[in-house]
C-alpha positions as CSV (number, residue, x, y, z in Angstrom):
1,M,32.0,-92.9,-95.1
2,K,28.3,-92.0,-94.1
3,V,27.1,-88.8,-92.5
4,G,23.9,-88.2,-90.5
5,V,22.8,-85.1,-88.6
6,F,20.9,-84.2,-85.5
7,L,17.8,-82.0,-85.9
8,P,17.0,-79.0,-83.8
9,Q,14.5,-80.5,-81.3
10,G,14.6,-78.3,-78.3
11,W,16.7,-80.4,-76.0
12,R,19.8,-78.3,-76.4
13,R,17.5,-75.2,-76.5
14,D,18.2,-74.9,-80.1
15,L,14.6,-73.8,-80.8
16,V,14.4,-71.2,-77.9
17,D,14.3,-68.3,-80.5
18,V,11.1,-69.7,-82.1
19,T,8.2,-68.7,-79.9
20,D,5.2,-70.6,-81.2
21,P,5.2,-74.3,-80.6
22,V,3.7,-75.1,-83.9
23,E,6.5,-73.1,-85.7
24,K,9.1,-74.9,-83.5
25,Y,7.9,-78.2,-84.9
26,E,7.8,-76.7,-88.4
27,A,11.5,-75.5,-88.0
28,M,12.4,-79.1,-87.1
29,S,10.6,-80.5,-90.0
30,R,12.1,-78.0,-92.4
31,C,15.6,-78.9,-91.3
32,A,14.8,-82.6,-91.8
33,R,13.9,-81.8,-95.4
34,E,16.9,-79.6,-95.8
35,A,19.2,-82.5,-94.7
36,E,17.4,-84.8,-97.1
37,E,18.0,-82.5,-99.9
38,A,21.6,-81.8,-98.9
39,G,22.4,-85.5,-99.2
40,F,22.8,-86.5,-95.4
41,D,22.2,-90.2,-94.9
42,A,19.9,-89.7,-91.8
43,V,18.5,-87.4,-89.2
44,F,18.6,-88.1,-85.6
45,L,16.7,-87.0,-82.5
46,Y,17.5,-87.4,-78.8
47,D,15.2,-89.2,-76.5
48,H,14.8,-86.7,-73.7
49,F,12.0,-84.7,-72.1
50,H,13.9,-81.8,-70.3
51,T,16.6,-79.4,-71.7
52,V,20.3,-79.5,-71.0
53,P,22.7,-78.4,-69.6
54,D,19.9,-77.4,-67.2
55,P,16.1,-78.4,-67.0
56,T,14.2,-75.3,-68.1
57,P,10.5,-74.7,-69.1
58,E,11.3,-74.8,-72.8
59,A,9.7,-77.0,-75.5
60,V,11.4,-80.3,-76.1
61,F,9.7,-82.7,-78.8
62,E,9.2,-86.1,-77.7
63,C,11.4,-88.5,-79.8
64,W,9.1,-91.2,-81.0
65,T,6.0,-89.2,-81.8
66,S,8.3,-86.8,-83.7
67,M,9.7,-89.8,-85.5
68,A,6.2,-90.8,-86.8
69,A,5.6,-87.3,-88.0
70,L,9.1,-86.9,-89.8
71,A,8.5,-90.3,-91.4
72,R,5.8,-88.6,-93.5
73,D,7.4,-85.3,-93.8
74,T,10.4,-86.7,-95.5
75,R,10.7,-89.1,-98.4
76,T,14.2,-90.8,-98.6
77,I,16.4,-89.9,-95.6
78,R,16.7,-92.4,-92.8
79,L,15.3,-91.8,-89.3
80,G,17.2,-92.5,-86.1
81,Q,17.4,-91.8,-82.4
82,M,20.7,-91.3,-80.6
83,V,19.6,-92.9,-78.4
84,T,16.2,-94.2,-77.2
85,C,16.2,-94.5,-73.4
86,N,15.4,-98.1,-72.7
87,S,13.7,-97.4,-69.4
88,Y,11.1,-95.0,-70.8
89,R,9.0,-97.6,-72.7
90,P,8.4,-101.4,-72.2
91,P,10.4,-103.1,-75.0
92,A,7.4,-104.9,-76.5
93,L,5.7,-101.5,-76.9
94,L,8.8,-99.9,-78.4
95,A,9.2,-102.7,-80.8
96,K,5.6,-102.2,-81.9
97,M,6.0,-98.4,-82.3
98,A,9.3,-98.8,-84.3
99,S,7.6,-101.5,-86.6
100,G,4.8,-99.0,-87.4
101,I,7.3,-96.1,-88.1
102,D,9.4,-98.4,-90.3
103,V,6.2,-99.1,-92.3
104,M,5.2,-95.4,-92.4
105,S,8.6,-94.5,-93.7
106,H,8.7,-97.3,-96.1
107,G,11.7,-98.9,-94.4
108,R,14.0,-95.9,-93.3
109,L,14.1,-96.4,-89.6
110,I,17.3,-96.9,-87.4
111,L,16.7,-98.0,-83.7
112,G,19.3,-96.4,-81.6
113,I,19.0,-97.5,-78.0
114,G,20.9,-97.2,-74.7
115,A,20.5,-97.8,-71.0
116,G,19.6,-94.2,-70.0
117,W,21.4,-91.8,-67.8
118,Y,19.4,-88.4,-67.1
119,Q,18.5,-89.2,-63.5
120,H,16.7,-85.8,-63.1
121,E,14.4,-86.7,-66.0
122,Y,13.6,-90.2,-64.7
123,E,12.5,-88.8,-61.3
124,A,10.6,-85.9,-62.8
125,Y,8.5,-88.3,-64.8
126,G,8.0,-90.8,-62.1
127,Y,10.5,-93.6,-63.4
128,E,12.5,-95.5,-61.1
129,Y,16.3,-94.9,-61.5
130,P,18.2,-98.1,-60.8
131,D,22.0,-98.2,-60.6
132,T,24.0,-98.6,-63.8
133,P,24.4,-102.4,-63.7
134,E,20.7,-103.0,-63.3
135,R,19.8,-100.6,-66.2
136,L,22.3,-102.5,-68.3
137,R,20.7,-105.8,-67.3
138,M,17.3,-104.3,-68.4
139,L,18.8,-103.3,-71.7
140,R,20.1,-106.7,-72.3
141,E,16.6,-108.2,-71.9
142,S,15.0,-105.5,-73.9
143,L,17.2,-106.2,-76.9
144,Q,16.1,-109.9,-76.9
145,V,12.4,-108.8,-76.7
146,I,12.6,-106.3,-79.4
147,K,14.3,-108.8,-81.8
148,S,11.7,-111.4,-81.0
149,M,8.8,-109.0,-81.6
150,W,10.4,-108.0,-85.0
151,T,11.1,-111.6,-86.3
152,D,8.8,-114.2,-84.5
153,G,5.2,-114.9,-85.3
154,E,4.4,-114.6,-81.7
155,A,7.0,-113.3,-79.2
156,S,7.5,-115.0,-75.8
157,F,10.3,-113.9,-73.3
158,D,10.4,-114.6,-69.6
159,G,13.1,-112.6,-68.0
160,R,13.8,-110.9,-64.7
161,Y,12.5,-107.5,-65.9
162,Y,10.3,-108.2,-68.8
163,R,7.8,-110.9,-69.7
164,V,6.2,-111.2,-73.1
165,R,3.6,-114.1,-73.7
166,G,2.5,-114.7,-77.2
167,A,2.7,-111.0,-78.3
168,I,1.5,-110.5,-81.9
169,N,3.4,-107.7,-83.7
170,E,1.7,-106.9,-87.0
171,P,2.8,-105.2,-89.3
172,K,6.3,-106.4,-89.0
173,P,9.0,-104.0,-90.0
174,V,9.7,-103.4,-93.7
175,Q,13.4,-103.9,-93.3
176,K,14.6,-107.5,-93.2
177,P,15.5,-109.2,-91.1
178,H,14.6,-106.1,-89.0
179,P,15.8,-102.4,-88.7
180,P,19.3,-101.9,-87.6
181,I,20.0,-101.7,-84.0
182,W,22.7,-99.2,-82.9
183,I,23.6,-99.4,-79.2
184,G,24.9,-96.3,-77.6
185,G,27.6,-96.2,-74.9
186,A,31.2,-97.1,-74.3
187,G,31.2,-99.3,-71.2
188,E,33.9,-101.9,-71.8
189,K,32.6,-104.8,-69.6
190,V,28.9,-104.7,-70.5
191,T,27.7,-102.2,-73.2
192,L,30.4,-103.1,-75.8
193,K,29.7,-106.8,-75.2
194,L,26.0,-106.1,-75.8
195,V,27.0,-104.5,-79.0
196,A,29.0,-107.6,-80.0
197,R,26.1,-109.9,-79.2
198,Y,23.0,-108.0,-80.3
199,G,24.0,-104.7,-82.1
200,D,24.2,-103.8,-85.8
201,G,26.1,-100.6,-84.8
202,C,27.8,-99.0,-81.9
203,N,27.9,-95.3,-81.2
204,L,30.8,-93.5,-79.3
205,R,31.4,-89.9,-78.3
206,A,35.0,-89.6,-77.3
207,D,38.3,-88.2,-78.2
208,L,40.4,-89.9,-80.9
209,E,42.6,-92.1,-78.7
210,T,39.6,-93.2,-76.7
211,V,37.7,-94.2,-79.7
212,R,40.7,-96.3,-80.9
213,H,40.7,-98.1,-77.5
214,K,37.0,-98.7,-77.4
215,L,36.9,-100.2,-80.8
216,G,39.8,-102.5,-79.8
217,V,37.7,-103.6,-76.8
218,L,34.7,-104.2,-79.2
219,R,36.9,-106.3,-81.5
220,E,37.9,-108.5,-78.5
221,H,34.3,-108.9,-77.5
222,C,33.4,-110.0,-81.1
223,E,36.1,-112.6,-81.0
224,T,34.8,-113.9,-77.7
225,V,31.2,-114.3,-78.9
226,G,32.1,-115.4,-82.4
227,R,30.8,-112.3,-84.1
228,D,32.4,-110.8,-87.3
229,Y,33.7,-107.4,-86.1
230,D,33.3,-105.9,-89.6
231,T,29.5,-106.6,-89.6
232,I,29.0,-103.9,-86.9
233,L,28.8,-100.3,-88.1
234,K,31.1,-98.0,-85.9
235,T,29.4,-94.6,-85.5
236,A,30.4,-91.5,-83.5
237,E,28.7,-88.3,-82.5
238,F,30.6,-85.4,-84.0
239,Y,30.1,-81.9,-82.6
240,A,31.2,-79.2,-85.1
241,I,31.1,-75.5,-85.9
242,V,32.2,-74.8,-89.4
243,G,33.3,-71.3,-90.5
244,D,36.1,-68.7,-90.4
245,R,37.0,-67.2,-87.1
246,R,34.3,-64.5,-87.1
247,E,31.6,-67.1,-88.0
248,V,32.8,-69.4,-85.2
249,E,32.7,-66.6,-82.7
250,R,29.2,-65.7,-83.7
251,V,27.8,-69.2,-83.3
252,V,29.6,-69.6,-80.0
253,K,28.2,-66.3,-78.7
254,D,24.6,-67.1,-79.9
255,T,24.8,-70.7,-78.5
256,A,25.9,-69.5,-75.2
257,R,23.0,-67.1,-75.0
258,R,20.4,-69.6,-75.9
259,I,21.6,-72.2,-73.4
260,G,22.4,-69.8,-70.5
261,R,26.1,-70.5,-70.2
262,D,29.3,-68.7,-70.8
263,E,31.1,-68.9,-74.1
264,E,33.9,-71.0,-72.7
265,F,31.4,-73.7,-71.8
266,V,30.3,-73.8,-75.6
267,R,33.9,-73.9,-76.7
268,S,34.6,-76.8,-74.5
269,Q,31.9,-78.8,-76.0
270,W,32.9,-78.2,-79.7
271,Q,36.6,-77.5,-79.2
272,E,38.0,-80.3,-81.2
273,H,35.9,-79.8,-84.3
274,V,35.8,-76.1,-84.9
275,G,37.2,-74.2,-87.9
276,D,36.8,-74.0,-91.7
277,A,35.8,-76.9,-93.9
278,D,39.3,-78.2,-94.3
279,Q,39.9,-78.4,-90.5
280,V,36.6,-80.1,-89.9
281,A,37.2,-82.6,-92.7
282,E,40.6,-83.4,-91.5
283,A,39.2,-84.2,-88.0
284,M,36.6,-86.4,-89.5
285,R,39.3,-88.2,-91.5
286,Q,41.3,-89.0,-88.4
287,Y,38.3,-90.5,-86.8
288,A,37.6,-92.5,-90.0
289,D,41.3,-93.7,-89.9
290,A,40.7,-94.9,-86.4
291,G,37.7,-97.0,-87.5
292,I,34.7,-94.8,-87.5
293,E,32.5,-95.4,-90.6
294,Y,29.5,-93.1,-89.8
295,F,29.3,-89.6,-88.3
296,I,26.3,-88.1,-86.7
297,V,27.1,-84.4,-86.7
298,N,25.7,-81.9,-84.2
299,L,25.6,-78.3,-85.5
300,P,24.4,-76.0,-82.7
301,N,23.1,-73.3,-85.1
302,S,21.1,-75.8,-87.2
303,A,17.7,-74.1,-86.6
304,E,18.9,-71.0,-88.5
305,G,18.3,-72.8,-91.7
306,G,20.8,-73.4,-94.6
307,V,23.3,-74.8,-92.1
308,F,23.0,-78.4,-93.3
309,Q,23.3,-77.3,-96.9
310,R,26.4,-75.3,-96.2
311,F,28.0,-78.2,-94.3
312,A,27.3,-80.6,-97.2
313,E,28.5,-78.2,-99.9
314,E,31.7,-77.3,-98.0
315,V,32.7,-80.4,-96.1
316,F,31.2,-83.3,-98.2
317,P,33.4,-82.8,-101.2
318,K,36.6,-82.9,-99.0
319,L,35.6,-86.3,-97.7
320,G,34.5,-87.8,-101.0
321,V,30.8,-87.8,-99.8
322,G,28.2,-86.6,-102.3
323,S,24.6,-86.9,-103.0
324,A,25.0,-90.6,-103.4
325,V,25.2,-90.9,-99.6
326,R,21.4,-91.2,-99.6
327,K,21.7,-94.4,-101.8
328,I,24.1,-96.3,-99.6
């Protein structure tokens, strides 16, 4: 089992209590170093521009420029996105950016990518928002372009949405044959088929029974395309609040204040994975028994500092996860 963690980035209004923008970034960077020292395998960012659950004039750090900065602020922890919105950057450019960050980080990049979904954000920034089937067709082409940019001397691709003609991408990524590609989403007809054909990992966010079902569908797609199911890393987003009843209520109340919603809304987001370390570890074990091999934990109060360390100290031992997680 491996465990990564989301950094406070502003998207979920987790940095709203820090007023200065420079200090907001420094808080995110400090949390990355805390996660590194605590023994998490990777830190993750969202690829979004406006806050949720509602767009507000609050700072949200752009994902890929932040990746570059964190590559130099940290030393050993892996760096991922959950997930890059395919439509926001041409795939050849994204491949070039990712190659540079893999070099800057000495080979620590994970490329998480998905078809995109936040329509308000698309329209606010002037992007076209095609329907879901078209966004998925665009993702399929992008995955082919990115792999070609990473592995071929000169990349060429002539598709419906993207055309690349003799693109030179140097330096190539440090990781060989290329950085791992994790595809986010659970669509059974298209997305999971893309995972089977192009992905090194999948990412799901769903209840336990749904996860079991989706992994069964992925296994069927792997059989259809001739892919070894076991070569795909099965990952899941895992929202959690760890603590006794008083601590949980404190975090719920504070999170509700920051995001401008009532406490019941917060509880509904984290309801399955709330409690002391034994309860949270047991929930993670159930997902592991269903086939999940990697957890990306979201802790709503992470910007307070010390939260990642406490999670590692309290939960990791109950899962058999220790400092060796960084070496896997």
